[in-house]
PDB file of N, H, CA, C and O in Angstrom:
ATOM      1  N   UNK A   1      17.064  10.887  -5.298  1.00  0.00           N
ATOM      2  CA  UNK A   1      15.841  10.276  -4.761  1.00  0.00           C
ATOM      3  C   UNK A   1      16.338  10.219  -3.117  1.00  0.00           C
ATOM      4  O   UNK A   1      17.412   9.796  -2.689  1.00  0.00           O
ATOM      5  N   UNK A   2      15.319  10.725  -2.435  1.00  0.00           N
ATOM      6  H   UNK A   2      14.447  11.068  -2.783  1.00  0.00           H
ATOM      7  CA  UNK A   2      15.495  10.558  -1.147  1.00  0.00           C
ATOM      8  C   UNK A   2      15.241   9.392  -0.542  1.00  0.00           C
ATOM      9  O   UNK A   2      14.415   8.658  -1.084  1.00  0.00           O
ATOM     10  N   UNK A   3      15.876   8.962   0.689  1.00  0.00           N
ATOM     11  H   UNK A   3      16.547   9.558   1.128  1.00  0.00           H
ATOM     12  CA  UNK A   3      15.831   7.724   1.205  1.00  0.00           C
ATOM     13  C   UNK A   3      14.555   7.228   1.169  1.00  0.00           C
ATOM     14  O   UNK A   3      14.352   6.233   0.472  1.00  0.00           O
ATOM     15  N   UNK A   4      13.373   7.879   1.976  1.00  0.00           N
ATOM     16  H   UNK A   4      13.538   8.687   2.542  1.00  0.00           H
ATOM     17  CA  UNK A   4      12.066   7.171   1.913  1.00  0.00           C
ATOM     18  C   UNK A   4      11.469   7.203   0.814  1.00  0.00           C
ATOM     19  O   UNK A   4      10.378   6.648   0.945  1.00  0.00           O
ATOM     20  N   UNK A   5      11.679   7.683  -0.508  1.00  0.00           N
ATOM     21  H   UNK A   5      12.565   8.134  -0.614  1.00  0.00           H
ATOM     22  CA  UNK A   5      11.398   7.311  -1.788  1.00  0.00           C
ATOM     23  C   UNK A   5      11.849   6.146  -2.404  1.00  0.00           C
ATOM     24  O   UNK A   5      11.170   5.479  -3.184  1.00  0.00           O
ATOM     25  N   UNK A   6      13.020   5.889  -2.051  1.00  0.00           N
ATOM     26  H   UNK A   6      13.572   6.430  -1.417  1.00  0.00           H
ATOM     27  CA  UNK A   6      13.769   4.813  -2.500  1.00  0.00           C
ATOM     28  C   UNK A   6      13.318   3.525  -1.480  1.00  0.00           C
ATOM     29  O   UNK A   6      13.144   2.391  -1.924  1.00  0.00           O
ATOM     30  N   UNK A   7      13.169   3.853  -0.152  1.00  0.00           N
ATOM     31  H   UNK A   7      13.311   4.775   0.209  1.00  0.00           H
ATOM     32  CA  UNK A   7      12.481   2.746   0.463  1.00  0.00           C
ATOM     33  C   UNK A   7      11.149   2.227   0.191  1.00  0.00           C
ATOM     34  O   UNK A   7      10.928   1.017   0.223  1.00  0.00           O
ATOM     35  N   UNK A   8      10.164   3.176  -0.102  1.00  0.00           N
ATOM     36  H   UNK A   8      10.344   4.160  -0.128  1.00  0.00           H
ATOM     37  CA  UNK A   8       8.973   2.834  -0.275  1.00  0.00           C
ATOM     38  C   UNK A   8       8.576   2.838  -1.835  1.00  0.00           C
ATOM     39  O   UNK A   8       7.391   2.685  -2.134  1.00  0.00           O
ATOM     40  N   UNK A   9       9.506   3.003  -2.784  1.00  0.00           N
ATOM     41  H   UNK A   9      10.468   3.128  -2.541  1.00  0.00           H
ATOM     42  CA  UNK A   9       9.207   2.819  -4.030  1.00  0.00           C
ATOM     43  C   UNK A   9       8.876   1.432  -4.158  1.00  0.00           C
ATOM     44  O   UNK A   9       7.919   1.140  -4.875  1.00  0.00           O
ATOM     45  N   UNK A  10       9.355   0.761  -3.723  1.00  0.00           N
ATOM     46  H   UNK A  10      10.133   0.998  -3.140  1.00  0.00           H
ATOM     47  CA  UNK A  10       9.236  -1.074  -4.055  1.00  0.00           C
ATOM     48  C   UNK A  10       7.812  -1.433  -3.486  1.00  0.00           C
ATOM     49  O   UNK A  10       7.117  -2.387  -3.836  1.00  0.00           O
ATOM     50  N   UNK A  11       7.518  -0.479  -2.539  1.00  0.00           N
ATOM     51  H   UNK A  11       8.083   0.296  -2.255  1.00  0.00           H
ATOM     52  CA  UNK A  11       6.183  -1.216  -1.887  1.00  0.00           C
ATOM     53  C   UNK A  11       4.893  -1.128  -2.847  1.00  0.00           C
ATOM     54  O   UNK A  11       4.740  -0.339  -3.779  1.00  0.00           O
ATOM     55  N   UNK A  12       4.018  -2.101  -2.411  1.00  0.00           N
ATOM     56  H   UNK A  12       4.142  -2.742  -1.653  1.00  0.00           H
ATOM     57  CA  UNK A  12       2.747  -2.116  -3.213  1.00  0.00           C
ATOM     58  C   UNK A  12       1.630  -1.421  -2.037  1.00  0.00           C
ATOM     59  O   UNK A  12       1.619  -1.865  -0.889  1.00  0.00           O
ATOM     60  N   UNK A  13       0.847  -0.464  -2.396  1.00  0.00           N
ATOM     61  H   UNK A  13       0.856  -0.104  -3.329  1.00  0.00           H
ATOM     62  CA  UNK A  13       0.054   0.187  -1.649  1.00  0.00           C
ATOM     63  C   UNK A  13      -1.024  -0.992  -1.042  1.00  0.00           C
ATOM     64  O   UNK A  13      -1.433  -1.078   0.117  1.00  0.00           O
ATOM     65  N   UNK A  14      -1.314  -1.771  -2.071  1.00  0.00           N
ATOM     66  H   UNK A  14      -0.983  -1.701  -3.012  1.00  0.00           H
ATOM     67  CA  UNK A  14      -2.704  -2.620  -1.904  1.00  0.00           C
ATOM     68  C   UNK A  14      -2.133  -3.592  -0.725  1.00  0.00           C
ATOM     69  O   UNK A  14      -2.967  -4.122   0.009  1.00  0.00           O
ATOM     70  N   UNK A  15      -0.990  -3.803  -0.549  1.00  0.00           N
ATOM     71  H   UNK A  15      -0.312  -3.373  -1.146  1.00  0.00           H
ATOM     72  CA  UNK A  15      -0.207  -4.646   0.470  1.00  0.00           C
ATOM     73  C   UNK A  15      -0.964  -4.088   2.064  1.00  0.00           C
ATOM     74  O   UNK A  15      -1.100  -4.742   3.098  1.00  0.00           O
ATOM     75  N   UNK A  16      -1.289  -2.925   1.830  1.00  0.00           N
ATOM     76  H   UNK A  16      -1.179  -2.394   0.990  1.00  0.00           H
ATOM     77  CA  UNK A  16      -1.618  -2.342   3.240  1.00  0.00           C
ATOM     78  C   UNK A  16      -3.130  -2.338   3.390  1.00  0.00           C
ATOM     79  O   UNK A  16      -3.615  -2.051   4.484  1.00  0.00           O
ATOM     80  N   UNK A  17      -3.990  -2.676   2.232  1.00  0.00           N
ATOM     81  H   UNK A  17      -3.595  -2.909   1.343  1.00  0.00           H
ATOM     82  CA  UNK A  17      -5.396  -2.829   2.371  1.00  0.00           C
ATOM     83  C   UNK A  17      -6.218  -3.455   3.402  1.00  0.00           C
ATOM     84  O   UNK A  17      -7.284  -3.144   3.935  1.00  0.00           O
ATOM     85  N   UNK A  18      -5.220  -4.653   3.551  1.00  0.00           N
ATOM     86  H   UNK A  18      -4.355  -4.905   3.118  1.00  0.00           H
ATOM     87  CA  UNK A  18      -5.849  -5.630   4.587  1.00  0.00           C
ATOM     88  C   UNK A  18      -6.114  -4.831   6.093  1.00  0.00           C
ATOM     89  O   UNK A  18      -7.087  -5.118   6.792  1.00  0.00           O
ATOM     90  N   UNK A  19      -5.206  -3.890   6.448  1.00  0.00           N
ATOM     91  H   UNK A  19      -4.416  -3.657   5.880  1.00  0.00           H
ATOM     92  CA  UNK A  19      -5.495  -3.276   7.684  1.00  0.00           C
ATOM     93  C   UNK A  19      -6.473  -2.385   7.781  1.00  0.00           C
ATOM     94  O   UNK A  19      -7.056  -2.312   8.863  1.00  0.00           O
ATOM     95  N   UNK A  20      -6.855  -1.550   6.735  1.00  0.00           N
ATOM     96  H   UNK A  20      -6.381  -1.609   5.856  1.00  0.00           H
ATOM     97  CA  UNK A  20      -7.997  -0.712   6.697  1.00  0.00           C
ATOM     98  C   UNK A  20      -8.923  -0.827   7.542  1.00  0.00           C
ATOM     99  O   UNK A  20      -9.094  -0.191   8.581  1.00  0.00           O
ATOM    100  N   UNK A  21      -9.656  -1.822   6.997  1.00  0.00           N
ATOM    101  H   UNK A  21      -9.517  -2.339   6.152  1.00  0.00           H
ATOM    102  CA  UNK A  21     -10.947  -2.500   7.968  1.00  0.00           C
ATOM    103  C   UNK A  21     -10.716  -3.352   9.054  1.00  0.00           C
ATOM    104  O   UNK A  21     -11.670  -3.946   9.557  1.00  0.00           O
ATOM    105  N   UNK A  22      -9.567  -3.494   9.490  1.00  0.00           N
ATOM    106  H   UNK A  22      -8.792  -3.011   9.082  1.00  0.00           H
ATOM    107  CA  UNK A  22      -9.145  -4.638  10.292  1.00  0.00           C
ATOM    108  C   UNK A  22      -9.722  -4.076  11.737  1.00  0.00           C
ATOM    109  O   UNK A  22      -9.748  -2.868  11.974  1.00  0.00           O
ATOM    110  N   UNK A  23     -10.131  -4.966  12.579  1.00  0.00           N
ATOM    111  H   UNK A  23     -10.109  -5.947  12.387  1.00  0.00           H
ATOM    112  CA  UNK A  23     -10.443  -4.723  14.190  1.00  0.00           C
ATOM    113  C   UNK A  23      -9.329  -4.358  14.908  1.00  0.00           C
ATOM    114  O   UNK A  23      -9.445  -4.028  16.088  1.00  0.00           O
ATOM    115  N   UNK A  24      -8.320  -4.373  14.381  1.00  0.00           N
ATOM    116  H   UNK A  24      -8.225  -4.641  13.423  1.00  0.00           H
ATOM    117  CA  UNK A  24      -6.957  -3.943  15.187  1.00  0.00           C
ATOM    118  C   UNK A  24      -6.985  -2.324  15.109  1.00  0.00           C
ATOM    119  O   UNK A  24      -6.775  -1.498  15.997  1.00  0.00           O
ATOM    120  N   UNK A  25      -7.316  -2.155  13.747  1.00  0.00           N
ATOM    121  H   UNK A  25      -7.487  -2.826  13.026  1.00  0.00           H
ATOM    122  CA  UNK A  25      -7.202  -0.557  13.376  1.00  0.00           C
ATOM    123  C   UNK A  25      -8.346   0.111  14.128  1.00  0.00           C
ATOM    124  O   UNK A  25      -8.088   1.209  14.621  1.00  0.00           O
ATOM    125  N   UNK A  26      -9.590  -0.390  14.292  1.00  0.00           N
ATOM    126  H   UNK A  26      -9.800  -1.282  13.891  1.00  0.00           H
ATOM    127  CA  UNK A  26     -10.513   0.153  14.982  1.00  0.00           C
ATOM    128  C   UNK A  26     -10.260   0.124  16.784  1.00  0.00           C
ATOM    129  O   UNK A  26     -10.494   1.015  17.602  1.00  0.00           O
ATOM    130  N   UNK A  27      -9.843  -0.901  16.938  1.00  0.00           N
ATOM    131  H   UNK A  27      -9.653  -1.624  16.274  1.00  0.00           H
ATOM    132  CA  UNK A  27      -9.169  -0.861  18.501  1.00  0.00           C
ATOM    133  C   UNK A  27      -8.150   0.533  18.598  1.00  0.00           C
ATOM    134  O   UNK A  27      -8.334   1.428  19.423  1.00  0.00           O
ATOM    135  N   UNK A  28      -7.280   0.523  17.800  1.00  0.00           N
ATOM    136  H   UNK A  28      -7.131  -0.204  17.130  1.00  0.00           H
ATOM    137  CA  UNK A  28      -6.122   1.600  17.998  1.00  0.00           C
ATOM    138  C   UNK A  28      -7.081   2.847  17.812  1.00  0.00           C
ATOM    139  O   UNK A  28      -6.791   3.731  18.619  1.00  0.00           O
ATOM    140  N   UNK A  29      -8.090   3.158  17.020  1.00  0.00           N
ATOM    141  H   UNK A  29      -8.326   2.441  16.365  1.00  0.00           H
ATOM    142  CA  UNK A  29      -8.671   4.432  16.989  1.00  0.00           C
ATOM    143  C   UNK A  29      -9.429   4.764  18.176  1.00  0.00           C
ATOM    144  O   UNK A  29      -9.539   5.904  18.626  1.00  0.00           O
ATOM    145  N   UNK A  30     -10.067   3.470  18.779  1.00  0.00           N
ATOM    146  H   UNK A  30      -9.977   2.543  18.414  1.00  0.00           H
ATOM    147  CA  UNK A  30     -10.738   3.724  20.098  1.00  0.00           C
ATOM    148  C   UNK A  30      -9.733   4.117  20.927  1.00  0.00           C
ATOM    149  O   UNK A  30     -10.059   4.987  21.734  1.00  0.00           O
ATOM    150  N   UNK A  31      -8.462   3.686  20.974  1.00  0.00           N
ATOM    151  H   UNK A  31      -8.197   2.979  20.318  1.00  0.00           H
ATOM    152  CA  UNK A  31      -7.320   4.117  22.062  1.00  0.00           C
ATOM    153  C   UNK A  31      -7.307   5.562  21.758  1.00  0.00           C
ATOM    154  O   UNK A  31      -7.625   6.329  22.667  1.00  0.00           O
ATOM    155  N   UNK A  32      -6.947   6.090  20.473  1.00  0.00           N
ATOM    156  H   UNK A  32      -6.689   5.467  19.735  1.00  0.00           H
ATOM    157  CA  UNK A  32      -6.662   7.324  20.253  1.00  0.00           C
ATOM    158  C   UNK A  32      -7.643   8.409  20.566  1.00  0.00           C
ATOM    159  O   UNK A  32      -7.420   9.609  20.725  1.00  0.00           O
ATOM    160  N   UNK A  33      -8.770   7.756  20.623  1.00  0.00           N
ATOM    161  H   UNK A  33      -8.952   6.781  20.494  1.00  0.00           H
ATOM    162  CA  UNK A  33     -10.123   8.845  20.915  1.00  0.00           C
ATOM    163  C   UNK A  33     -10.076   8.790  22.602  1.00  0.00           C
ATOM    164  O   UNK A  33     -10.336   9.836  23.197  1.00  0.00           O
ATOM    165  N   UNK A  34      -9.827   7.878  23.185  1.00  0.00           N
ATOM    166  H   UNK A  34      -9.616   7.028  22.702  1.00  0.00           H
ATOM    167  CA  UNK A  34      -9.813   7.681  24.632  1.00  0.00           C
ATOM    168  C   UNK A  34      -8.515   8.382  25.133  1.00  0.00           C
ATOM    169  O   UNK A  34      -8.582   9.074  26.149  1.00  0.00           O
ATOM    170  N   UNK A  35      -7.549   8.262  24.587  1.00  0.00           N
ATOM    171  H   UNK A  35      -7.495   7.700  23.762  1.00  0.00           H
ATOM    172  CA  UNK A  35      -6.086   8.731  24.916  1.00  0.00           C
ATOM    173  C   UNK A  35      -6.077  10.364  25.228  1.00  0.00           C
ATOM    174  O   UNK A  35      -5.792  10.981  26.255  1.00  0.00           O
ATOM    175  N   UNK A  36      -6.494  10.790  23.958  1.00  0.00           N
ATOM    176  H   UNK A  36      -6.726  10.289  23.124  1.00  0.00           H
ATOM    177  CA  UNK A  36      -6.620  12.200  23.536  1.00  0.00           C
ATOM    178  C   UNK A  36      -7.733  12.747  24.201  1.00  0.00           C
ATOM    179  O   UNK A  36      -7.738  13.945  24.483  1.00  0.00           O
ATOM    180  N   UNK A  37      -8.724  11.972  24.499  1.00  0.00           N
ATOM    181  H   UNK A  37      -8.719  10.998  24.270  1.00  0.00           H
ATOM    182  CA  UNK A  37      -9.974  12.757  25.275  1.00  0.00           C
ATOM    183  C   UNK A  37     -10.499  13.819  24.285  1.00  0.00           C
ATOM    184  O   UNK A  37     -10.622  15.025  24.502  1.00  0.00           O
ATOM    185  N   UNK A  38     -10.845  12.992  22.914  1.00  0.00           N
ATOM    186  H   UNK A  38     -10.745  12.013  22.738  1.00  0.00           H
ATOM    187  CA  UNK A  38     -11.150  13.824  21.733  1.00  0.00           C
ATOM    188  C   UNK A  38     -12.766  14.124  21.923  1.00  0.00           C
ATOM    189  O   UNK A  38     -13.530  13.191  22.174  1.00  0.00           O
ATOM    190  N   UNK A  39     -13.097  15.073  21.828  1.00  0.00           N
ATOM    191  H   UNK A  39     -12.477  15.831  21.625  1.00  0.00           H
ATOM    192  CA  UNK A  39     -14.517  15.562  21.720  1.00  0.00           C
ATOM    193  C   UNK A  39     -15.016  15.180  20.132  1.00  0.00           C
ATOM    194  O   UNK A  39     -14.337  15.119  19.107  1.00  0.00           O
ATOM    195  N   UNK A  40     -16.548  14.937  20.350  1.00  0.00           N
ATOM    196  H   UNK A  40     -17.099  14.987  21.183  1.00  0.00           H
ATOM    197  CA  UNK A  40     -16.959  14.311  19.019  1.00  0.00           C
ATOM    198  C   UNK A  40     -16.772  15.657  17.979  1.00  0.00           C
ATOM    199  O   UNK A  40     -16.998  16.812  18.339  1.00  0.00           O
ATOM    200  N   UNK A  41     -16.385  15.326  16.839  1.00  0.00           N
ATOM    201  H   UNK A  41     -16.201  14.387  16.547  1.00  0.00           H
ATOM    202  CA  UNK A  41     -16.351  16.454  15.670  1.00  0.00           C
ATOM    203  C   UNK A  41     -14.973  16.983  15.892  1.00  0.00           C
ATOM    204  O   UNK A  41     -14.650  17.878  15.111  1.00  0.00           O
ATOM    205  N   UNK A  42     -14.090  16.629  16.783  1.00  0.00           N
ATOM    206  H   UNK A  42     -14.353  15.902  17.417  1.00  0.00           H
ATOM    207  CA  UNK A  42     -12.698  17.414  16.937  1.00  0.00           C
ATOM    208  C   UNK A  42     -11.707  17.253  15.778  1.00  0.00           C
ATOM    209  O   UNK A  42     -11.752  16.197  15.147  1.00  0.00           O
ATOM    210  N   UNK A  43     -10.986  18.015  15.500  1.00  0.00           N
ATOM    211  H   UNK A  43     -10.949  18.873  16.012  1.00  0.00           H
ATOM    212  CA  UNK A  43     -10.072  18.278  14.214  1.00  0.00           C
ATOM    213  C   UNK A  43      -8.650  17.305  14.615  1.00  0.00           C
ATOM    214  O   UNK A  43      -7.892  17.501  15.565  1.00  0.00           O
ATOM    215  N   UNK A  44      -8.566  16.273  13.635  1.00  0.00           N
ATOM    216  H   UNK A  44      -9.182  16.114  12.864  1.00  0.00           H
ATOM    217  CA  UNK A  44      -7.624  15.491  13.918  1.00  0.00           C
ATOM    218  C   UNK A  44      -6.486  15.724  12.645  1.00  0.00           C
ATOM    219  O   UNK A  44      -6.863  15.756  11.474  1.00  0.00           O
ATOM    220  N   UNK A  45      -5.307  15.854  12.967  1.00  0.00           N
ATOM    221  H   UNK A  45      -5.001  15.829  13.918  1.00  0.00           H
ATOM    222  CA  UNK A  45      -4.111  15.847  12.124  1.00  0.00           C
ATOM    223  C   UNK A  45      -3.123  14.593  12.159  1.00  0.00           C
ATOM    224  O   UNK A  45      -2.372  14.446  13.123  1.00  0.00           O
ATOM    225  N   UNK A  46      -3.132  13.777  11.197  1.00  0.00           N
ATOM    226  H   UNK A  46      -3.742  13.896  10.413  1.00  0.00           H
ATOM    227  CA  UNK A  46      -2.590  12.316  11.220  1.00  0.00           C
ATOM    228  C   UNK A  46      -1.004  12.731  10.401  1.00  0.00           C
ATOM    229  O   UNK A  46      -1.025  12.834   9.174  1.00  0.00           O
ATOM    230  N   UNK A  47       0.075  12.911  11.016  1.00  0.00           N
ATOM    231  H   UNK A  47       0.092  12.827  12.013  1.00  0.00           H
ATOM    232  CA  UNK A  47       1.427  12.927  10.095  1.00  0.00           C
ATOM    233  C   UNK A  47       1.610  11.568   9.806  1.00  0.00           C
ATOM    234  O   UNK A  47       1.176  10.697  10.561  1.00  0.00           O
ATOM    235  N   UNK A  48       2.309  11.281   8.621  1.00  0.00           N
ATOM    236  H   UNK A  48       2.661  11.988   8.008  1.00  0.00           H
ATOM    237  CA  UNK A  48       2.931  10.210   8.130  1.00  0.00           C
ATOM    238  C   UNK A  48       1.678   9.109   8.277  1.00  0.00           C
ATOM    239  O   UNK A  48       1.768   8.105   8.983  1.00  0.00           O
ATOM    240  N   UNK A  49       0.477   9.470   7.479  1.00  0.00           N
ATOM    241  H   UNK A  49       0.404  10.285   6.905  1.00  0.00           H
ATOM    242  CA  UNK A  49      -0.858   8.607   7.564  1.00  0.00           C
ATOM    243  C   UNK A  49      -0.806   7.429   6.647  1.00  0.00           C
ATOM    244  O   UNK A  49      -1.572   6.473   6.765  1.00  0.00           O
ATOM    245  N   UNK A  50       0.250   7.538   5.598  1.00  0.00           N
ATOM    246  H   UNK A  50       0.872   8.315   5.502  1.00  0.00           H
ATOM    247  CA  UNK A  50       0.113   6.264   4.809  1.00  0.00           C
ATOM    248  C   UNK A  50      -1.192   6.256   4.193  1.00  0.00           C
ATOM    249  O   UNK A  50      -1.729   7.328   3.918  1.00  0.00           O
ATOM    250  N   UNK A  51      -1.843   4.987   3.913  1.00  0.00           N
ATOM    251  H   UNK A  51      -1.407   4.115   4.137  1.00  0.00           H
ATOM    252  CA  UNK A  51      -3.177   5.138   3.431  1.00  0.00           C
ATOM    253  C   UNK A  51      -4.198   5.827   4.027  1.00  0.00           C
ATOM    254  O   UNK A  51      -5.190   6.159   3.377  1.00  0.00           O
ATOM    255  N   UNK A  52      -4.049   6.124   5.383  1.00  0.00           N
ATOM    256  H   UNK A  52      -3.243   5.855   5.911  1.00  0.00           H
ATOM    257  CA  UNK A  52      -5.232   6.952   6.087  1.00  0.00           C
ATOM    258  C   UNK A  52      -6.018   6.007   6.909  1.00  0.00           C
ATOM    259  O   UNK A  52      -7.063   6.426   7.407  1.00  0.00           O
ATOM    260  N   UNK A  53      -5.653   4.798   7.111  1.00  0.00           N
ATOM    261  H   UNK A  53      -4.804   4.458   6.707  1.00  0.00           H
ATOM    262  CA  UNK A  53      -6.272   4.193   7.801  1.00  0.00           C
ATOM    263  C   UNK A  53      -7.305   4.293   9.026  1.00  0.00           C
ATOM    264  O   UNK A  53      -8.434   3.815   9.143  1.00  0.00           O
ATOM    265  N   UNK A  54      -6.475   5.138   9.966  1.00  0.00           N
ATOM    266  H   UNK A  54      -5.559   5.526   9.871  1.00  0.00           H
ATOM    267  CA  UNK A  54      -6.993   5.545  11.199  1.00  0.00           C
ATOM    268  C   UNK A  54      -8.070   6.707  10.797  1.00  0.00           C
ATOM    269  O   UNK A  54      -9.217   6.749  11.242  1.00  0.00           O
ATOM    270  N   UNK A  55      -7.407   7.804   9.721  1.00  0.00           N
ATOM    271  H   UNK A  55      -6.475   7.771   9.360  1.00  0.00           H
ATOM    272  CA  UNK A  55      -8.199   8.608   9.644  1.00  0.00           C
ATOM    273  C   UNK A  55      -9.683   8.467   8.925  1.00  0.00           C
ATOM    274  O   UNK A  55     -10.584   9.293   9.072  1.00  0.00           O
ATOM    275  N   UNK A  56      -9.771   7.262   8.117  1.00  0.00           N
ATOM    276  H   UNK A  56      -9.039   6.591   7.998  1.00  0.00           H
ATOM    277  CA  UNK A  56     -11.087   6.853   7.435  1.00  0.00           C
ATOM    278  C   UNK A  56     -11.799   6.318   8.626  1.00  0.00           C
ATOM    279  O   UNK A  56     -13.014   6.514   8.639  1.00  0.00           O
ATOM    280  N   UNK A  57     -11.197   5.589   9.772  1.00  0.00           N
ATOM    281  H   UNK A  57     -10.210   5.430   9.762  1.00  0.00           H
ATOM    282  CA  UNK A  57     -12.365   5.378  10.862  1.00  0.00           C
ATOM    283  C   UNK A  57     -12.773   6.551  11.527  1.00  0.00           C
ATOM    284  O   UNK A  57     -13.972   6.757  11.721  1.00  0.00           O
ATOM    285  N   UNK A  58     -11.819   7.419  11.934  1.00  0.00           N
ATOM    286  H   UNK A  58     -10.845   7.252  11.777  1.00  0.00           H
ATOM    287  CA  UNK A  58     -12.110   8.665  12.587  1.00  0.00           C
ATOM    288  C   UNK A  58     -13.275   9.648  11.957  1.00  0.00           C
ATOM    289  O   UNK A  58     -14.208  10.186  12.554  1.00  0.00           O
ATOM    290  N   UNK A  59     -12.918   9.713  10.529  1.00  0.00           N
ATOM    291  H   UNK A  59     -12.160   9.277  10.044  1.00  0.00           H
ATOM    292  CA  UNK A  59     -13.975  10.531   9.728  1.00  0.00           C
ATOM    293  C   UNK A  59     -15.310   9.505   9.597  1.00  0.00           C
ATOM    294  O   UNK A  59     -16.410  10.044   9.715  1.00  0.00           O
ATOM    295  N   UNK A  60     -15.275   8.449   9.425  1.00  0.00           N
ATOM    296  H   UNK A  60     -14.381   8.011   9.329  1.00  0.00           H
ATOM    297  CA  UNK A  60     -16.757   7.789   9.462  1.00  0.00           C
ATOM    298  C   UNK A  60     -17.301   8.133  11.041  1.00  0.00           C
ATOM    299  O   UNK A  60     -18.496   8.429  11.080  1.00  0.00           O
ATOM    300  N   UNK A  61     -16.742   8.132  12.058  1.00  0.00           N
ATOM    301  H   UNK A  61     -15.772   7.891  12.026  1.00  0.00           H
ATOM    302  CA  UNK A  61     -17.047   8.725  13.220  1.00  0.00           C
ATOM    303  C   UNK A  61     -17.340   9.919  13.826  1.00  0.00           C
ATOM    304  O   UNK A  61     -17.628  10.155  14.999  1.00  0.00           O
ATOM    305  N   UNK A  62     -17.196  10.862  12.586  1.00  0.00           N
ATOM    306  H   UNK A  62     -16.962  10.670  11.633  1.00  0.00           H
ATOM    307  CA  UNK A  62     -17.748  12.265  12.636  1.00  0.00           C
ATOM    308  C   UNK A  62     -16.460  12.989  13.008  1.00  0.00           C
ATOM    309  O   UNK A  62     -16.670  14.027  13.636  1.00  0.00           O
ATOM    310  N   UNK A  63     -15.101  12.686  12.764  1.00  0.00           N
ATOM    311  H   UNK A  63     -14.930  11.843  12.254  1.00  0.00           H
ATOM    312  CA  UNK A  63     -14.189  13.582  13.290  1.00  0.00           C
ATOM    313  C   UNK A  63     -13.843  14.276  11.726  1.00  0.00           C
ATOM    314  O   UNK A  63     -14.130  13.862  10.603  1.00  0.00           O
ATOM    315  N   UNK A  64     -13.089  15.531  12.178  1.00  0.00           N
ATOM    316  H   UNK A  64     -12.856  15.868  13.090  1.00  0.00           H
ATOM    317  CA  UNK A  64     -12.874  16.316  11.019  1.00  0.00           C
ATOM    318  C   UNK A  64     -11.189  15.978  10.617  1.00  0.00           C
ATOM    319  O   UNK A  64     -10.396  16.686  11.237  1.00  0.00           O
ATOM    320  N   UNK A  65     -10.738  15.237   9.903  1.00  0.00           N
ATOM    321  H   UNK A  65     -11.382  14.661   9.399  1.00  0.00           H
ATOM    322  CA  UNK A  65      -9.528  14.780   9.626  1.00  0.00           C
ATOM    323  C   UNK A  65      -8.786  15.193   8.675  1.00  0.00           C
ATOM    324  O   UNK A  65      -9.341  15.333   7.585  1.00  0.00           O
ATOM    325  N   UNK A  66      -7.448  15.486   8.772  1.00  0.00           N
ATOM    326  H   UNK A  66      -6.997  15.372   9.657  1.00  0.00           H
ATOM    327  CA  UNK A  66      -6.454  15.745   7.760  1.00  0.00           C
ATOM    328  C   UNK A  66      -5.375  14.998   7.783  1.00  0.00           C
ATOM    329  O   UNK A  66      -4.820  14.889   8.877  1.00  0.00           O
ATOM    330  N   UNK A  67      -4.821  14.328   6.670  1.00  0.00           N
ATOM    331  H   UNK A  67      -5.273  14.417   5.782  1.00  0.00           H
ATOM    332  CA  UNK A  67      -3.898  13.576   6.739  1.00  0.00           C
ATOM    333  C   UNK A  67      -2.614  13.914   5.815  1.00  0.00           C
ATOM    334  O   UNK A  67      -2.918  14.273   4.677  1.00  0.00           O
ATOM    335  N   UNK A  68      -1.317  13.866   6.089  1.00  0.00           N
ATOM    336  H   UNK A  68      -1.070  13.575   7.013  1.00  0.00           H
ATOM    337  CA  UNK A  68      -0.382  14.116   5.129  1.00  0.00           C
ATOM    338  C   UNK A  68       0.782  12.851   5.385  1.00  0.00           C
ATOM    339  O   UNK A  68       1.066  12.317   6.456  1.00  0.00           O
ATOM    340  N   UNK A  69       1.260  12.616   4.227  1.00  0.00           N
ATOM    341  H   UNK A  69       1.029  13.051   3.356  1.00  0.00           H
ATOM    342  CA  UNK A  69       2.344  11.503   4.149  1.00  0.00           C
ATOM    343  C   UNK A  69       3.293  12.121   2.759  1.00  0.00           C
ATOM    344  O   UNK A  69       2.891  12.639   1.717  1.00  0.00           O
ATOM    345  N   UNK A  70       4.300  11.909   3.100  1.00  0.00           N
ATOM    346  H   UNK A  70       4.626  11.489   3.947  1.00  0.00           H
ATOM    347  CA  UNK A  70       5.706  11.845   2.002  1.00  0.00           C
ATOM    348  C   UNK A  70       5.267  11.090   0.854  1.00  0.00           C
ATOM    349  O   UNK A  70       5.373  11.575  -0.272  1.00  0.00           O
ATOM    350  N   UNK A  71       4.796   9.974   1.041  1.00  0.00           N
ATOM    351  H   UNK A  71       4.710   9.579   1.956  1.00  0.00           H
ATOM    352  CA  UNK A  71       4.631   8.787   0.119  1.00  0.00           C
ATOM    353  C   UNK A  71       3.509   9.218  -0.796  1.00  0.00           C
ATOM    354  O   UNK A  71       2.360   8.878  -0.513  1.00  0.00           O
ATOM    355  N   UNK A  72       3.750   9.920  -1.841  1.00  0.00           N
ATOM    356  H   UNK A  72       4.683  10.196  -2.071  1.00  0.00           H
ATOM    357  CA  UNK A  72       2.476  10.037  -2.876  1.00  0.00           C
ATOM    358  C   UNK A  72       1.665   8.908  -3.094  1.00  0.00           C
ATOM    359  O   UNK A  72       0.446   8.965  -2.928  1.00  0.00           O
ATOM    360  N   UNK A  73       2.303   7.793  -3.488  1.00  0.00           N
ATOM    361  H   UNK A  73       3.293   7.748  -3.623  1.00  0.00           H
ATOM    362  CA  UNK A  73       1.821   6.638  -3.866  1.00  0.00           C
ATOM    363  C   UNK A  73       0.645   6.189  -2.721  1.00  0.00           C
ATOM    364  O   UNK A  73      -0.423   5.660  -3.030  1.00  0.00           O
ATOM    365  N   UNK A  74       1.070   6.515  -1.329  1.00  0.00           N
ATOM    366  H   UNK A  74       1.937   6.945  -1.078  1.00  0.00           H
ATOM    367  CA  UNK A  74       0.180   5.943  -0.509  1.00  0.00           C
ATOM    368  C   UNK A  74      -1.132   6.491  -0.440  1.00  0.00           C
ATOM    369  O   UNK A  74      -2.190   5.941  -0.135  1.00  0.00           O
ATOM    370  N   UNK A  75      -0.821   8.003  -0.867  1.00  0.00           N
ATOM    371  H   UNK A  75       0.039   8.450  -1.115  1.00  0.00           H
ATOM    372  CA  UNK A  75      -2.290   8.717  -0.681  1.00  0.00           C
ATOM    373  C   UNK A  75      -3.167   8.658  -2.038  1.00  0.00           C
ATOM    374  O   UNK A  75      -4.244   9.252  -2.088  1.00  0.00           O
ATOM    375  N   UNK A  76      -2.641   7.882  -3.196  1.00  0.00           N
ATOM    376  H   UNK A  76      -1.766   7.400  -3.156  1.00  0.00           H
ATOM    377  CA  UNK A  76      -3.609   7.726  -4.247  1.00  0.00           C
ATOM    378  C   UNK A  76      -4.572   6.695  -3.882  1.00  0.00           C
ATOM    379  O   UNK A  76      -5.488   6.407  -4.651  1.00  0.00           O
TER     380      UNK A  76
END
């Protein structure tokens, strides 16, 4: 078993649900859009996306998003 599988095998994905709709996540997405000067509808790749909390918000705002994560259970 790889180190990251062992580390995250004990994690409960539901633990991260509180962050998905948080104001902090929305502010972070605002920062990402501003810092990267993203055009509306731009394609965004999020590596190590976890449950995709930033991608969910970006998609709602009209961005074309792709997320990748090694932790299969975080993507389910």
